[in-house]
A tleap script that builds the chain and sets N, CA, C and O, in Angstrom:
source leaprc.protein.ff14SB
mol = sequence {
  NMET GLU GLN CYS SER PHE CYS LYS ILE GLU
  LYS LEU GLU ASN ASP PHE TYR MET TYR SER
  ILE HIE ASN MET THR ARG GLY ARG VAL GLN
  LYS GLY TYR VAL CYS LYS ARG CYS SER ASP
  MET THR TYR GLY ASP LYS TRP TYR PRO ILE
  ILE GLY TYR ASP GLU LYS CYS GLU ILE SER
  ASN HIE GLY SER VAL ARG GLU LEU ARG GLU
  ASN ARG TYR PHE ASN ILE THR ARG VAL GLN
  ASN ALA GLY THR SER TYR VAL TYR LEU THR
  LYS ASN GLY LYS SER MET ARG LYS ASN ILE
  GLY PRO LEU MET LYS ARG PHE CYS THR GLU
  CARG
}
set mol.1.N position { 0.618 -1.289 -0.183 }
set mol.1.CA position { -0.039 0.008 -0.077 }
set mol.1.C position { 0.860 1.191 -0.028 }
set mol.1.O position { 1.797 1.278 0.766 }
set mol.2.N position { 0.510 2.199 -1.001 }
set mol.2.CA position { 1.274 3.435 -1.023 }
set mol.2.C position { 0.460 4.502 -0.635 }
set mol.2.O position { -0.749 4.307 -0.508 }
set mol.3.N position { 1.012 5.751 -0.402 }
set mol.3.CA position { 0.346 6.872 0.170 }
set mol.3.C position { 0.300 7.968 -0.888 }
set mol.3.O position { 1.308 8.185 -1.560 }
set mol.4.N position { -0.874 8.706 -1.080 }
set mol.4.CA position { -0.955 9.616 -2.096 }
set mol.4.C position { -0.251 10.932 -1.213 }
set mol.4.O position { -0.355 11.164 -0.008 }
set mol.5.N position { 0.478 11.676 -2.234 }
set mol.5.CA position { 1.239 12.914 -1.604 }
set mol.5.C position { 0.294 14.142 -1.298 }
set mol.5.O position { 0.719 15.104 -0.659 }
set mol.6.N position { -1.053 14.079 -1.792 }
set mol.6.CA position { -1.769 15.217 -1.910 }
set mol.6.C position { -2.836 14.832 -0.609 }
set mol.6.O position { -2.812 15.425 0.470 }
set mol.7.N position { -3.687 13.814 -0.919 }
set mol.7.CA position { -4.744 13.320 0.106 }
set mol.7.C position { -4.435 12.628 1.171 }
set mol.7.O position { -5.242 12.530 2.094 }
set mol.8.N position { -3.235 12.049 1.209 }
set mol.8.CA position { -2.662 11.035 2.194 }
set mol.8.C position { -3.466 9.845 2.372 }
set mol.8.O position { -3.420 9.276 3.463 }
set mol.9.N position { -4.155 9.420 1.493 }
set mol.9.CA position { -4.890 8.171 1.662 }
set mol.9.C position { -4.017 7.085 0.884 }
set mol.9.O position { -3.454 7.295 -0.190 }
set mol.10.N position { -3.999 5.915 1.588 }
set mol.10.CA position { -3.304 4.751 1.365 }
set mol.10.C position { -4.161 4.022 0.150 }
set mol.10.O position { -5.351 3.768 0.336 }
set mol.11.N position { -3.555 3.718 -1.013 }
set mol.11.CA position { -4.123 2.840 -1.915 }
set mol.11.C position { -3.003 1.860 -2.539 }
set mol.11.O position { -1.819 1.860 -2.200 }
set mol.12.N position { -3.613 0.991 -3.551 }
set mol.12.CA position { -2.705 0.216 -4.091 }
set mol.12.C position { -1.998 0.852 -5.165 }
set mol.12.O position { -2.571 1.821 -5.663 }
set mol.13.N position { -0.643 0.455 -5.734 }
set mol.13.CA position { 0.269 1.196 -6.291 }
set mol.13.C position { -0.465 1.328 -7.896 }
set mol.13.O position { -0.201 2.312 -8.587 }
set mol.14.N position { -1.299 0.362 -8.344 }
set mol.14.CA position { -1.899 0.749 -9.595 }
set mol.14.C position { -2.993 1.798 -9.636 }
set mol.14.O position { -3.591 2.069 -10.677 }
set mol.15.N position { -3.231 2.369 -8.491 }
set mol.15.CA position { -4.268 3.356 -8.464 }
set mol.15.C position { -3.591 4.715 -8.547 }
set mol.15.O position { -4.177 5.717 -8.137 }
set mol.16.N position { -2.337 4.773 -9.083 }
set mol.16.CA position { -1.687 6.168 -9.121 }
set mol.16.C position { -1.520 6.302 -10.618 }
set mol.16.O position { -1.339 5.342 -11.367 }
set mol.17.N position { -1.606 7.779 -11.059 }
set mol.17.CA position { -1.232 8.065 -12.500 }
set mol.17.C position { 0.141 8.188 -12.540 }
set mol.17.O position { 0.815 7.407 -13.211 }
set mol.18.N position { 0.632 9.084 -11.896 }
set mol.18.CA position { 2.156 9.560 -12.009 }
set mol.18.C position { 2.864 9.430 -10.585 }
set mol.18.O position { 2.231 9.418 -9.529 }
set mol.19.N position { 4.236 9.334 -10.680 }
set mol.19.CA position { 4.786 9.412 -9.563 }
set mol.19.C position { 6.384 9.826 -9.782 }
set mol.19.O position { 6.798 9.889 -10.940 }
set mol.20.N position { 7.100 10.051 -8.899 }
set mol.20.CA position { 8.474 10.546 -8.955 }
set mol.20.C position { 9.358 9.793 -8.068 }
set mol.20.O position { 9.045 9.494 -6.916 }
set mol.21.N position { 10.599 9.458 -8.689 }
set mol.21.CA position { 11.563 8.727 -8.015 }
set mol.21.C position { 12.641 9.595 -7.819 }
set mol.21.O position { 13.034 10.261 -8.777 }
set mol.22.N position { 13.261 9.708 -6.563 }
set mol.22.CA position { 14.320 10.562 -6.259 }
set mol.22.C position { 15.408 9.457 -5.528 }
set mol.22.O position { 15.212 8.739 -4.547 }
set mol.23.N position { 16.337 9.561 -6.176 }
set mol.23.CA position { 17.715 8.843 -5.679 }
set mol.23.C position { 18.258 9.687 -4.436 }
set mol.23.O position { 18.702 10.810 -4.676 }
set mol.24.N position { 18.251 9.294 -3.345 }
set mol.24.CA position { 18.758 9.790 -2.076 }
set mol.24.C position { 20.196 9.378 -1.780 }
set mol.24.O position { 20.714 8.509 -2.481 }
set mol.25.N position { 20.896 9.971 -0.746 }
set mol.25.CA position { 22.113 9.351 -0.386 }
set mol.25.C position { 22.137 8.072 0.017 }
set mol.25.O position { 21.101 7.481 0.321 }
set mol.26.N position { 23.301 7.528 0.058 }
set mol.26.CA position { 23.476 6.006 0.516 }
set mol.26.C position { 22.584 4.990 -0.030 }
set mol.26.O position { 22.199 3.976 0.553 }
set mol.27.N position { 22.241 5.449 -1.451 }
set mol.27.CA position { 21.449 4.349 -2.079 }
set mol.27.C position { 20.054 4.169 -1.893 }
set mol.27.O position { 19.434 3.199 -2.328 }
set mol.28.N position { 19.515 5.195 -1.183 }
set mol.28.CA position { 18.090 5.017 -0.663 }
set mol.28.C position { 17.299 5.703 -2.051 }
set mol.28.O position { 17.752 6.508 -2.864 }
set mol.29.N position { 16.079 5.121 -1.990 }
set mol.29.CA position { 15.147 5.699 -3.175 }
set mol.29.C position { 13.869 6.228 -2.601 }
set mol.29.O position { 13.261 5.435 -1.882 }
set mol.30.N position { 13.393 7.300 -2.761 }
set mol.30.CA position { 12.324 8.047 -2.248 }
set mol.30.C position { 11.194 8.145 -3.390 }
set mol.30.O position { 11.360 8.891 -4.356 }
set mol.31.N position { 10.088 7.392 -3.244 }
set mol.31.CA position { 9.079 7.536 -4.192 }
set mol.31.C position { 7.938 8.573 -3.708 }
set mol.31.O position { 7.549 8.623 -2.541 }
set mol.32.N position { 7.510 9.291 -4.619 }
set mol.32.CA position { 6.163 10.171 -4.441 }
set mol.32.C position { 5.135 9.762 -5.255 }
set mol.32.O position { 5.292 9.794 -6.475 }
set mol.33.N position { 4.115 9.385 -4.768 }
set mol.33.CA position { 2.789 9.120 -5.675 }
set mol.33.C position { 1.829 9.995 -5.628 }
set mol.33.O position { 1.846 10.701 -4.620 }
set mol.34.N position { 0.795 10.235 -6.561 }
set mol.34.CA position { -0.282 10.894 -6.722 }
set mol.34.C position { -1.146 10.036 -7.370 }
set mol.34.O position { -0.929 9.422 -8.415 }
set mol.35.N position { -2.373 10.030 -6.526 }
set mol.35.CA position { -3.600 9.043 -6.977 }
set mol.35.C position { -4.343 9.613 -8.097 }
set mol.35.O position { -4.289 10.819 -8.336 }
set mol.36.N position { -5.064 8.763 -8.822 }
set mol.36.CA position { -5.736 9.366 -10.204 }
set mol.36.C position { -6.837 10.364 -9.686 }
set mol.36.O position { -7.115 11.238 -10.508 }
set mol.37.N position { -7.375 10.405 -8.747 }
set mol.37.CA position { -8.281 11.466 -8.434 }
set mol.37.C position { -7.752 12.666 -8.210 }
set mol.37.O position { -8.297 13.636 -8.737 }
set mol.38.N position { -6.591 12.848 -7.387 }
set mol.38.CA position { -5.821 13.967 -7.122 }
set mol.38.C position { -5.351 14.489 -8.324 }
set mol.38.O position { -5.575 15.660 -8.631 }
set mol.39.N position { -4.622 13.608 -9.140 }
set mol.39.CA position { -4.010 14.068 -10.317 }
set mol.39.C position { -4.940 14.723 -11.181 }
set mol.39.O position { -4.579 15.790 -11.678 }
set mol.40.N position { -6.296 14.184 -11.501 }
set mol.40.CA position { -7.060 14.692 -12.133 }
set mol.40.C position { -7.679 16.129 -11.785 }
set mol.40.O position { -7.976 17.025 -12.575 }
set mol.41.N position { -7.792 16.106 -10.407 }
set mol.41.CA position { -8.171 17.407 -9.792 }
set mol.41.C position { -7.090 18.615 -9.793 }
set mol.41.O position { -7.443 19.794 -9.813 }
set mol.42.N position { -5.738 18.200 -9.768 }
set mol.42.CA position { -4.668 18.986 -9.722 }
set mol.42.C position { -4.366 19.468 -10.897 }
set mol.42.O position { -4.394 20.690 -11.045 }
set mol.43.N position { -3.995 18.572 -12.036 }
set mol.43.CA position { -3.528 18.907 -13.076 }
set mol.43.C position { -4.387 19.015 -14.255 }
set mol.43.O position { -4.070 19.615 -15.282 }
set mol.44.N position { -5.652 18.312 -14.027 }
set mol.44.CA position { -6.760 18.203 -15.048 }
set mol.44.C position { -6.457 17.644 -16.189 }
set mol.44.O position { -7.309 17.823 -17.058 }
set mol.45.N position { -5.315 16.874 -16.570 }
set mol.45.CA position { -5.183 15.974 -17.417 }
set mol.45.C position { -5.509 14.491 -17.065 }
set mol.45.O position { -5.212 14.037 -15.960 }
set mol.46.N position { -6.193 13.660 -18.132 }
set mol.46.CA position { -6.344 12.088 -17.908 }
set mol.46.C position { -5.605 11.537 -18.997 }
set mol.46.O position { -5.821 11.871 -20.162 }
set mol.47.N position { -4.642 10.608 -18.618 }
set mol.47.CA position { -3.724 10.046 -19.371 }
set mol.47.C position { -4.218 8.784 -19.859 }
set mol.47.O position { -4.760 8.039 -19.042 }
set mol.48.N position { -4.106 8.391 -21.185 }
set mol.48.CA position { -4.403 7.153 -21.807 }
set mol.48.C position { -3.355 6.546 -22.711 }
set mol.48.O position { -2.753 7.226 -23.542 }
set mol.49.N position { -3.153 5.284 -22.540 }
set mol.49.CA position { -1.917 4.541 -23.176 }
set mol.49.C position { -2.118 4.712 -24.619 }
set mol.49.O position { -3.240 4.677 -25.122 }
set mol.50.N position { -0.895 4.922 -25.378 }
set mol.50.CA position { -1.162 4.665 -27.031 }
set mol.50.C position { -0.250 3.349 -27.111 }
set mol.50.O position { 0.910 3.132 -26.761 }
set mol.51.N position { -1.320 2.491 -27.763 }
set mol.51.CA position { -0.939 1.183 -27.911 }
set mol.51.C position { -0.643 0.942 -29.327 }
set mol.51.O position { -1.369 1.315 -30.249 }
set mol.52.N position { 0.521 0.264 -29.461 }
set mol.52.CA position { 1.033 -0.286 -30.924 }
set mol.52.C position { 2.487 0.300 -31.246 }
set mol.52.O position { 3.093 -0.102 -32.239 }
set mol.53.N position { 2.923 1.061 -30.565 }
set mol.53.CA position { 4.353 1.637 -30.831 }
set mol.53.C position { 5.150 1.041 -29.775 }
set mol.53.O position { 4.695 0.418 -28.815 }
set mol.54.N position { 6.568 1.314 -30.060 }
set mol.54.CA position { 7.726 0.665 -29.418 }
set mol.54.C position { 7.877 1.122 -27.962 }
set mol.54.O position { 8.136 0.384 -27.012 }
set mol.55.N position { 7.654 2.608 -27.921 }
set mol.55.CA position { 7.775 3.165 -26.534 }
set mol.55.C position { 6.500 2.952 -25.720 }
set mol.55.O position { 5.429 2.695 -26.269 }
set mol.56.N position { 6.634 3.059 -24.473 }
set mol.56.CA position { 5.636 3.328 -23.532 }
set mol.56.C position { 5.136 4.835 -23.601 }
set mol.56.O position { 5.664 5.716 -22.922 }
set mol.57.N position { 4.210 5.037 -24.361 }
set mol.57.CA position { 3.744 6.424 -24.539 }
set mol.57.C position { 2.368 6.530 -24.090 }
set mol.57.O position { 1.570 5.605 -24.240 }
set mol.58.N position { 2.040 7.748 -23.487 }
set mol.58.CA position { 0.660 8.023 -23.141 }
set mol.58.C position { 0.248 9.413 -23.809 }
set mol.58.O position { 1.138 10.224 -24.064 }
set mol.59.N position { -1.078 9.701 -24.094 }
set mol.59.CA position { -1.617 10.795 -24.487 }
set mol.59.C position { -2.605 11.484 -23.541 }
set mol.59.O position { -3.336 10.762 -22.864 }
set mol.60.N position { -2.692 12.801 -23.434 }
set mol.60.CA position { -3.616 13.344 -22.272 }
set mol.60.C position { -4.806 13.917 -23.182 }
set mol.60.O position { -4.627 14.172 -24.373 }
set mol.61.N position { -5.870 14.075 -22.620 }
set mol.61.CA position { -7.205 14.785 -23.131 }
set mol.61.C position { -6.975 16.133 -23.449 }
set mol.61.O position { -7.858 16.791 -23.999 }
set mol.62.N position { -5.707 16.691 -23.117 }
set mol.62.CA position { -5.430 18.108 -23.537 }
set mol.62.C position { -4.409 18.203 -24.908 }
set mol.62.O position { -4.003 19.248 -25.416 }
set mol.63.N position { -4.094 16.723 -25.386 }
set mol.63.CA position { -2.992 16.905 -26.478 }
set mol.63.C position { -1.567 16.655 -26.044 }
set mol.63.O position { -0.731 16.568 -26.942 }
set mol.64.N position { -1.216 16.541 -24.918 }
set mol.64.CA position { 0.238 16.308 -24.487 }
set mol.64.C position { 0.472 14.818 -24.582 }
set mol.64.O position { -0.352 13.938 -24.335 }
set mol.65.N position { 1.675 14.679 -24.963 }
set mol.65.CA position { 2.262 13.349 -25.410 }
set mol.65.C position { 3.488 13.098 -24.485 }
set mol.65.O position { 4.472 13.831 -24.576 }
set mol.66.N position { 3.437 12.025 -23.555 }
set mol.66.CA position { 4.725 11.711 -22.825 }
set mol.66.C position { 5.055 10.261 -22.980 }
set mol.66.O position { 4.225 9.424 -23.335 }
set mol.67.N position { 6.416 9.978 -22.675 }
set mol.67.CA position { 7.012 8.779 -22.829 }
set mol.67.C position { 7.509 8.350 -21.354 }
set mol.67.O position { 8.039 9.107 -20.541 }
set mol.68.N position { 7.262 7.140 -21.198 }
set mol.68.CA position { 7.992 6.510 -19.986 }
set mol.68.C position { 9.339 5.928 -20.296 }
set mol.68.O position { 9.460 4.929 -21.005 }
set mol.69.N position { 10.485 6.649 -19.684 }
set mol.69.CA position { 11.733 5.853 -19.775 }
set mol.69.C position { 12.341 6.003 -18.303 }
set mol.69.O position { 12.275 7.019 -17.612 }
set mol.70.N position { 12.970 4.743 -17.947 }
set mol.70.CA position { 13.669 4.657 -16.537 }
set mol.70.C position { 12.872 5.190 -15.582 }
set mol.70.O position { 13.357 6.050 -14.847 }
set mol.71.N position { 11.451 4.764 -15.409 }
set mol.71.CA position { 10.641 4.969 -14.382 }
set mol.71.C position { 10.317 6.504 -14.325 }
set mol.71.O position { 9.706 6.977 -13.366 }
set mol.72.N position { 10.698 7.182 -15.265 }
set mol.72.CA position { 10.166 8.776 -15.401 }
set mol.72.C position { 9.357 8.848 -16.635 }
set mol.72.O position { 9.354 8.045 -17.568 }
set mol.73.N position { 8.622 10.014 -16.489 }
set mol.73.CA position { 7.835 10.465 -17.725 }
set mol.73.C position { 8.805 11.721 -18.327 }
set mol.73.O position { 9.455 12.516 -17.648 }
set mol.74.N position { 8.723 11.671 -19.563 }
set mol.74.CA position { 9.502 12.857 -20.229 }
set mol.74.C position { 8.315 13.103 -21.553 }
set mol.74.O position { 7.772 12.231 -22.231 }
set mol.75.N position { 8.149 14.594 -21.629 }
set mol.75.CA position { 7.240 14.999 -22.695 }
set mol.75.C position { 8.104 14.807 -24.020 }
set mol.75.O position { 9.296 15.060 -24.189 }
set mol.76.N position { 7.198 14.302 -24.888 }
set mol.76.CA position { 7.605 14.155 -26.258 }
set mol.76.C position { 7.330 15.566 -27.110 }
set mol.76.O position { 6.235 16.128 -27.147 }
set mol.77.N position { 8.505 16.017 -27.770 }
set mol.77.CA position { 8.341 17.308 -28.468 }
set mol.77.C position { 7.280 17.283 -29.507 }
set mol.77.O position { 7.067 16.302 -30.220 }
set mol.78.N position { 6.657 18.343 -29.562 }
set mol.78.CA position { 5.560 18.586 -30.543 }
set mol.78.C position { 5.959 19.553 -31.446 }
set mol.78.O position { 6.534 20.592 -31.119 }
set mol.79.N position { 5.634 19.202 -32.700 }
set mol.79.CA position { 6.021 19.923 -33.987 }
set mol.79.C position { 4.857 20.499 -34.462 }
set mol.79.O position { 3.861 19.784 -34.571 }
set mol.80.N position { 4.808 21.731 -34.780 }
set mol.80.CA position { 3.720 22.564 -35.068 }
set mol.80.C position { 3.912 22.944 -36.437 }
set mol.80.O position { 4.983 23.479 -36.725 }
set mol.81.N position { 2.941 22.731 -37.443 }
set mol.81.CA position { 3.033 23.028 -38.810 }
set mol.81.C position { 1.578 23.550 -39.471 }
set mol.81.O position { 0.654 22.758 -39.656 }
set mol.82.N position { 1.508 24.605 -39.719 }
set mol.82.CA position { 0.180 25.337 -40.278 }
set mol.82.C position { -0.891 25.026 -39.361 }
set mol.82.O position { -1.958 24.641 -39.840 }
set mol.83.N position { -0.760 25.137 -38.107 }
set mol.83.CA position { -1.876 24.779 -37.161 }
set mol.83.C position { -2.109 23.559 -36.672 }
set mol.83.O position { -2.909 23.378 -35.754 }
set mol.84.N position { -1.244 22.335 -37.398 }
set mol.84.CA position { -1.460 21.149 -36.835 }
set mol.84.C position { -0.456 20.601 -36.153 }
set mol.84.O position { 0.644 20.719 -36.692 }
set mol.85.N position { -0.498 19.966 -35.005 }
set mol.85.CA position { 0.376 19.347 -34.194 }
set mol.85.C position { 0.964 17.927 -34.350 }
set mol.85.O position { 0.147 17.020 -34.192 }
set mol.86.N position { 2.196 17.584 -34.623 }
set mol.86.CA position { 2.617 16.511 -34.696 }
set mol.86.C position { 3.635 15.810 -33.730 }
set mol.86.O position { 4.392 16.580 -33.137 }
set mol.87.N position { 3.767 14.513 -33.487 }
set mol.87.CA position { 4.569 13.917 -32.581 }
set mol.87.C position { 5.393 12.991 -33.349 }
set mol.87.O position { 4.893 12.633 -34.415 }
set mol.88.N position { 6.586 12.501 -33.042 }
set mol.88.CA position { 7.284 11.501 -33.781 }
set mol.88.C position { 7.403 10.273 -32.883 }
set mol.88.O position { 8.133 10.282 -31.892 }
set mol.89.N position { 6.556 9.044 -33.302 }
set mol.89.CA position { 6.573 7.860 -32.501 }
set mol.89.C position { 7.330 6.895 -33.352 }
set mol.89.O position { 7.543 7.037 -34.556 }
set mol.90.N position { 7.767 5.765 -32.502 }
set mol.90.CA position { 8.627 4.844 -33.322 }
set mol.90.C position { 7.700 3.376 -33.237 }
set mol.90.O position { 7.085 2.985 -32.245 }
set mol.91.N position { 7.788 2.718 -34.521 }
set mol.91.CA position { 7.041 1.537 -34.651 }
set mol.91.C position { 7.836 0.579 -35.463 }
set mol.91.O position { 8.055 0.907 -36.629 }
set mol.92.N position { 8.292 -0.531 -35.040 }
set mol.92.CA position { 8.980 -1.484 -35.678 }
set mol.92.C position { 10.441 -0.969 -35.924 }
set mol.92.O position { 11.045 -1.570 -36.812 }
set mol.93.N position { 11.026 -0.082 -35.365 }
set mol.93.CA position { 12.310 0.645 -35.411 }
set mol.93.C position { 12.168 1.743 -36.472 }
set mol.93.O position { 13.183 2.383 -36.746 }
set mol.94.N position { 11.070 2.017 -37.070 }
set mol.94.CA position { 11.050 3.260 -37.856 }
set mol.94.C position { 10.274 4.369 -37.175 }
set mol.94.O position { 9.316 4.108 -36.448 }
set mol.95.N position { 10.682 5.600 -37.408 }
set mol.95.CA position { 10.061 6.744 -36.793 }
set mol.95.C position { 8.959 7.269 -37.622 }
set mol.95.O position { 9.207 7.345 -38.826 }
set mol.96.N position { 7.886 7.616 -37.253 }
set mol.96.CA position { 6.619 7.829 -37.607 }
set mol.96.C position { 6.126 9.107 -37.249 }
set mol.96.O position { 6.006 9.268 -36.034 }
set mol.97.N position { 5.753 10.217 -38.093 }
set mol.97.CA position { 5.134 11.341 -37.714 }
set mol.97.C position { 3.541 11.121 -37.677 }
set mol.97.O position { 2.908 10.798 -38.682 }
set mol.98.N position { 2.963 11.328 -36.426 }
set mol.98.CA position { 1.764 11.212 -36.224 }
set mol.98.C position { 0.918 12.438 -35.925 }
set mol.98.O position { 1.396 13.234 -35.117 }
set mol.99.N position { -0.204 12.695 -36.427 }
set mol.99.CA position { -1.132 13.845 -36.114 }
set mol.99.C position { -1.566 13.697 -34.855 }
set mol.99.O position { -1.973 12.563 -34.603 }
set mol.100.N position { -1.621 14.675 -33.762 }
set mol.100.CA position { -2.061 14.492 -32.528 }
set mol.100.C position { -3.462 14.456 -32.538 }
set mol.100.O position { -3.959 13.685 -31.717 }
set mol.101.N position { -4.348 15.189 -33.365 }
set mol.101.CA position { -5.811 15.074 -33.482 }
set mol.101.C position { -6.372 13.660 -33.562 }
set mol.101.O position { -7.207 13.251 -32.755 }
set mol.102.N position { -5.895 12.939 -34.543 }
set mol.102.CA position { -6.531 11.570 -34.767 }
set mol.102.C position { -5.969 10.467 -33.462 }
set mol.102.O position { -6.648 9.506 -33.102 }
set mol.103.N position { -4.672 10.802 -32.882 }
set mol.103.CA position { -4.305 10.205 -31.889 }
set mol.103.C position { -5.103 10.194 -30.822 }
set mol.103.O position { -5.312 9.124 -30.250 }
set mol.104.N position { -5.689 11.390 -30.369 }
set mol.104.CA position { -6.596 11.639 -29.553 }
set mol.104.C position { -8.025 10.980 -29.743 }
set mol.104.O position { -8.561 10.418 -28.788 }
set mol.105.N position { -8.566 11.043 -30.840 }
set mol.105.CA position { -9.810 10.342 -31.083 }
set mol.105.C position { -9.478 9.049 -30.951 }
set mol.105.O position { -10.395 8.520 -30.323 }
set mol.106.N position { -8.558 8.174 -31.241 }
set mol.106.CA position { -8.410 7.022 -31.167 }
set mol.106.C position { -8.225 6.561 -29.847 }
set mol.106.O position { -8.868 5.573 -29.491 }
set mol.107.N position { -7.396 7.155 -29.009 }
set mol.107.CA position { -6.957 6.590 -27.711 }
set mol.107.C position { -7.650 7.192 -26.547 }
set mol.107.O position { -7.828 6.495 -25.548 }
set mol.108.N position { -8.097 8.535 -26.585 }
set mol.108.CA position { -8.736 9.400 -25.413 }
set mol.108.C position { -10.323 8.853 -25.435 }
set mol.108.O position { -11.156 9.532 -26.035 }
set mol.109.N position { -10.668 7.779 -24.857 }
set mol.109.CA position { -11.977 7.497 -24.624 }
set mol.109.C position { -12.058 7.113 -23.111 }
set mol.109.O position { -11.187 6.616 -22.396 }
set mol.110.N position { -13.492 7.523 -22.784 }
set mol.110.CA position { -13.641 7.273 -21.502 }
set mol.110.C position { -14.034 5.781 -21.276 }
set mol.110.O position { -14.853 5.275 -22.043 }
set mol.111.N position { -13.525 5.098 -20.324 }
set mol.111.CA position { -13.739 3.665 -20.107 }
set mol.111.C position { -14.512 3.372 -18.873 }
set mol.111.O position { -14.766 2.207 -18.567 }
savepdb mol mol.pdb
quit
């Protein structure tokens, strides 16, 4: 059981959206968890997995794309061209330019 940093309620680890890992001195690791409810209230974004690509990527309901690397989330750079936003995702070793609008329609669904 882990504890949310905001509401201080203990929940299972899979009930959390995002977390941070801090390497402390002498090899200690400190993890900070934020539950799904507090994340939605505080940050306003709901994250949905992008399935079918090599990286572990997620897209938010606001159009942000992030990637999970080494237990940390990194934002994927968006390319803007004539009012259309694109991100580069990798599939089968090839880099592909994907439009954010259709990605949101495909993966951002309420479950």
